[in-house]
C-alpha positions in Angstrom: 56.0 -42.0 -26.0 55.0 -43.3 -22.5 55.7 -41.6 -19.2 55.5 -44.0 -16.3 55.8 -43.7 -12.5 54.9 -45.6 -9.4 54.3 -44.7 -5.8 53.4 -46.6 -2.7 49.8 -47.1 -1.8 47.9 -48.9 0.9 45.8 -51.9 -0.1 43.6 -53.8 2.4 46.0 -52.7 5.2 49.2 -53.8 3.3 51.6 -51.9 1.1 51.1 -51.9 -2.6 52.1 -49.7 -5.6 50.1 -47.3 -7.7 51.3 -47.2 -11.2 50.5 -44.5 -13.8 51.2 -45.0 -17.5 50.6 -41.7 -19.5 50.4 -41.3 -23.2 49.6 -38.2 -25.2 45.9 -39.0 -25.3 45.4 -41.6 -22.5 46.2 -42.4 -18.9 46.2 -45.9 -17.3 46.3 -46.2 -13.6 46.7 -49.6 -11.9 47.4 -50.7 -8.3 49.5 -53.8 -7.8 51.1 -55.6 -4.9 54.6 -55.2 -6.3 56.9 -52.7 -7.9 58.8 -55.1 -10.2 59.3 -55.1 -14.0 56.6 -57.8 -14.2 54.0 -55.1 -13.7 55.3 -53.3 -16.8 55.5 -56.5 -18.8 51.9 -57.4 -17.8 50.6 -54.0 -19.0 52.7 -53.7 -22.1 52.6 -57.3 -23.3 54.6 -57.5 -26.5 54.2 -53.8 -27.2 57.4 -51.7 -27.2 57.3 -48.0 -26.7 59.3 -45.7 -29.0 60.3 -43.6 -26.0 59.9 -44.5 -22.3 60.1 -41.6 -19.8 60.9 -42.6 -16.3 62.9 -42.1 -13.2 65.9 -44.4 -12.7 64.1 -47.1 -10.7 65.6 -50.5 -11.7 62.3 -52.1 -12.7 61.5 -49.2 -15.2 65.0 -49.4 -16.6 64.0 -52.8 -18.0 60.9 -51.4 -19.7 60.5 -52.4 -23.4 61.6 -49.3 -25.3 63.7 -48.3 -28.3 65.0 -45.1 -26.6 
């Protein structure tokens, strides 16, 4: 199960996005210039989560998950 969320963040004077991917035993935090599904695809690669917990933001609705 992965819980993921993103929030706006300032990067070198411009807007960016801080992404947090939480698993039961690990947390990954990245800052990227965009909020698109490509960020999730870059992080996940070919891996598919069993359960993806998220808000209803469109990019996250495209996350690779079984449920």
